[in-house]
C-alpha positions as CSV (number, residue, x, y, z in Angstrom):
1,M,-29.2,129.2,84.4
2,S,-30.4,125.7,83.5
3,R,-33.9,125.3,82.2
4,N,-34.4,122.7,84.9
5,G,-34.0,125.1,87.8
6,P,-32.0,128.0,89.2
7,F,-28.8,126.0,89.8
8,P,-25.8,125.7,87.4
9,A,-25.0,122.4,85.7
10,G,-23.1,120.1,87.9
11,Y,-24.5,121.5,91.2
12,N,-24.5,118.7,93.8
13,G,-26.3,120.3,96.7
14,S,-23.4,122.0,98.5
15,A,-22.3,125.6,98.1
16,F,-18.7,124.4,98.6
17,G,-18.6,121.2,96.6
18,A,-19.4,117.7,97.5
19,L,-20.7,117.1,101.1
20,P,-18.4,114.9,103.2
21,N,-19.7,111.5,104.2
22,E,-19.8,110.5,107.8
23,G,-16.4,109.0,107.8
24,Q,-14.8,112.1,106.6
25,C,-16.0,114.3,109.6
26,K,-13.3,115.1,112.1
27,A,-13.2,116.7,115.6
28,P,-12.2,120.4,115.8
29,T,-8.4,120.8,115.8
30,K,-6.3,123.0,118.1
31,K,-6.0,125.4,115.2
32,S,-9.7,125.8,115.0
33,F,-9.9,126.3,118.8
34,V,-7.3,129.1,118.6
35,Q,-9.0,130.6,115.7
36,D,-12.3,130.7,117.6
37,L,-10.6,132.6,120.4
38,L,-9.1,135.0,117.9
39,D,-12.5,135.6,116.4
40,K,-14.0,136.3,119.8
41,L,-11.2,138.8,120.6
42,E,-11.8,140.5,117.2
43,R,-15.5,140.8,118.1
44,V,-14.6,142.4,121.5
45,E,-12.3,144.9,119.8
46,S,-15.0,145.6,117.2
47,Q,-17.5,146.3,120.0
48,K,-15.1,148.7,121.7
49,A,-14.6,150.5,118.4
50,E,-18.3,150.9,118.0
51,G,-18.7,152.2,121.6
52,Q,-20.4,149.0,122.9
53,A,-19.4,147.6,126.3
54,P,-18.1,144.0,125.8
55,K,-19.5,141.3,128.0
56,N,-17.8,141.0,131.4
57,A,-16.3,144.5,131.0
58,I,-15.3,146.2,134.3
59,P,-18.1,148.7,135.1
60,V,-17.4,152.4,135.4
61,V,-18.6,153.6,138.8
62,N,-18.8,157.3,139.6
63,N,-21.6,157.5,142.1
64,S,-20.2,157.9,145.6
65,G,-22.5,155.3,147.2
66,D,-21.7,152.7,144.5
67,R,-18.0,153.5,144.8
68,R,-18.2,152.8,148.6
69,E,-19.9,149.5,148.0
70,S,-17.2,148.5,145.5
71,I,-14.5,149.3,148.0
72,L,-16.2,147.6,150.9
73,N,-17.0,144.4,148.9
74,N,-13.8,144.6,146.9
75,T,-15.7,144.2,143.6
76,P,-14.2,145.3,140.2
77,A,-14.9,148.9,139.2
78,I,-13.3,151.8,137.4
79,F,-13.4,155.2,139.1
80,E,-13.1,158.0,136.6
81,I,-11.3,161.2,137.6
82,V,-9.4,163.8,135.7
83,E,-6.6,166.2,136.6
84,N,-7.6,169.8,137.3
85,P,-5.0,172.5,136.7
86,K,-7.2,175.0,138.6
87,A,-7.1,173.0,141.8
88,D,-5.5,175.1,144.7
89,A,-2.5,173.4,146.3
90,S,-1.7,176.3,148.6
91,E,-1.5,175.9,152.4
92,P,-4.8,177.0,154.1
93,W,-4.6,179.1,157.3
94,Y,-6.0,176.3,159.4
95,E,-3.3,173.8,158.5
96,L,-1.4,173.4,161.8
97,D,1.9,171.5,161.8
98,M,1.8,171.2,165.6
99,F,-0.9,168.5,165.2
100,D,1.1,166.4,162.7
101,E,0.6,162.7,163.7
102,V,3.0,161.3,161.1
103,D,6.3,162.6,162.5
104,G,7.3,160.1,165.2
105,N,5.0,157.4,163.8
106,E,6.6,156.9,160.4
107,A,7.4,153.2,161.0
108,I,3.6,152.5,161.4
109,Y,2.9,154.2,158.1
110,E,5.7,152.5,156.3
111,S,4.6,149.1,157.6
112,A,1.0,149.6,156.6
113,A,2.0,150.9,153.2
114,N,4.4,148.0,152.5
115,E,1.7,145.6,153.5
116,M,-0.7,147.1,151.0
117,G,1.8,147.6,148.2
118,L,1.6,151.4,148.4
119,D,4.2,154.2,148.3
120,P,4.7,155.0,152.0
121,D,5.0,158.7,151.3
122,L,1.5,158.7,149.8
123,L,0.1,157.3,153.0
124,K,2.1,159.8,155.1
125,A,1.0,162.7,152.9
126,I,-2.7,161.8,153.5
127,G,-2.0,161.3,157.2
128,Y,-0.3,164.6,157.5
129,M,-3.2,166.4,155.7
130,E,-5.8,164.8,157.8
131,S,-4.0,165.3,161.2
132,T,-3.1,168.9,160.6
133,H,-6.6,169.8,159.2
134,G,-8.9,167.5,161.2
135,Y,-7.7,168.1,164.8
136,Y,-11.2,169.0,165.8
137,D,-11.9,165.3,166.4
138,R,-10.3,165.7,169.8
139,V,-12.7,168.2,171.1
140,H,-15.9,167.5,169.1
141,P,-18.4,165.9,171.5
142,K,-20.1,163.7,168.9
143,N,-17.2,163.0,166.5
144,T,-17.4,159.8,164.5
145,S,-14.4,160.2,162.3
146,F,-10.9,159.7,163.8
147,R,-7.4,160.8,163.1
148,P,-4.7,160.3,161.9
149,M,-6.4,159.0,158.7
150,N,-9.8,160.5,159.5
151,I,-11.6,157.2,159.3
152,K,-15.3,157.3,159.8
153,V,-16.4,154.2,161.8
154,S,-19.9,153.9,160.4
155,T,-18.6,154.1,156.8
156,W,-15.3,152.1,156.9
157,G,-15.7,149.9,160.0
158,K,-16.0,146.9,157.7
159,L,-12.5,147.4,156.4
160,A,-11.1,147.4,159.9
161,E,-12.9,144.2,160.6
162,E,-11.5,142.7,157.4
163,L,-8.0,143.4,159.0
164,G,-9.0,141.6,162.2
165,Y,-10.0,144.7,164.3
166,Q,-13.2,145.8,166.0
167,A,-14.6,148.8,164.1
168,T,-14.2,150.8,167.3
169,D,-10.4,150.2,167.3
170,I,-10.2,152.9,164.6
171,E,-10.7,155.5,167.4
172,T,-8.3,154.1,170.0
173,D,-5.6,152.1,168.1
174,L,-3.2,154.1,165.9
175,T,-2.0,151.0,164.0
176,A,-5.6,150.0,163.3
177,N,-6.5,153.4,162.1
178,V,-3.5,153.7,159.7
179,R,-3.9,150.1,158.4
180,T,-7.6,150.7,157.7
181,G,-6.7,153.9,155.9
182,A,-4.0,152.1,153.9
183,L,-6.5,149.5,152.8
184,L,-8.9,152.2,151.7
185,V,-6.2,154.0,149.8
186,K,-5.1,150.7,148.1
187,R,-8.6,150.0,146.8
188,I,-9.1,153.5,145.5
189,W,-5.7,153.4,143.8
190,A,-6.5,150.1,142.1
191,R,-9.7,151.4,140.6
192,I,-8.4,154.6,139.0
193,P,-6.9,154.4,135.5
194,S,-3.5,156.0,135.5
195,P,-3.7,156.9,139.3
196,T,-1.8,159.8,140.7
197,V,-1.4,161.2,144.3
198,S,-3.8,164.0,143.6
199,K,-6.5,161.7,142.0
200,V,-6.4,159.2,144.8
201,A,-6.4,161.8,147.5
202,S,-9.3,163.6,146.0
203,I,-11.5,160.4,146.0
204,Y,-10.2,159.6,149.5
205,N,-11.6,162.9,150.7
206,F,-14.9,162.6,148.7
207,L,-15.8,159.3,147.0
208,G,-17.8,161.0,144.3
209,K,-15.0,163.2,142.9
210,E,-14.5,163.1,139.1
211,K,-12.0,165.9,139.0
212,V,-9.0,166.6,141.2
213,S,-10.0,168.8,144.1
214,D,-8.1,171.4,146.2
215,Y,-7.7,168.7,148.8
216,G,-6.1,166.4,146.3
217,A,-3.8,169.1,145.0
218,R,-2.7,170.0,148.6
219,V,-1.9,166.3,149.4
220,D,0.2,166.2,146.2
221,A,2.1,169.3,147.4
222,I,2.6,167.8,150.9
223,Y,3.8,164.5,149.2
224,K,6.4,166.4,147.1
225,K,7.7,168.5,150.0
226,K,7.5,165.7,152.6
227,L,6.1,168.3,155.1
228,W,5.9,165.7,157.9
229,K,9.7,165.9,158.1
230,N,9.8,169.6,158.9
């Protein structure tokens, strides 16, 4: 230390040597811009490692009402759901093949699935499940959910309108019903990390599911066996 102060001899006021004069200052280079981006990415990865959600992260949404809003408004979200080895995929006594509304209408399912970028057999499996389990809609005097995709008008009418239909077309127009169901399946699929038939079907049946249900397991069995062809 110098007796004249706390700084070493030769110190000129800068921690890194002589300060540049005005003429020596330059605009940031491409390299410095790229480095800035790399620094930001490093900070994001650091936040992830520390368990912090980085800014603009896609939100995790597990509440059924919030999931519904994400689907209807097509806003980004992650729907968490895990596999369940205990889920029962067996055929229940009330599954009646005679009410199958996929057989004979496969072209409609295939067209809707291709339009939405889905596996046609996934859509057919859900259609088979709903039409062979939910046939009560033909006799229930106050039914509001309609086959073959078991679309509830009050809940998903907005999706039908997005496709150019009236919400009430879900009840009377087979193509409107299947296309609306396909759009719903597409948006569920897009929000599930590592989606599977059983995961997507479980949430299709109940939006709040966070574990594969018996319904999802049964749809997966129908999908693998292609029961609509029997």
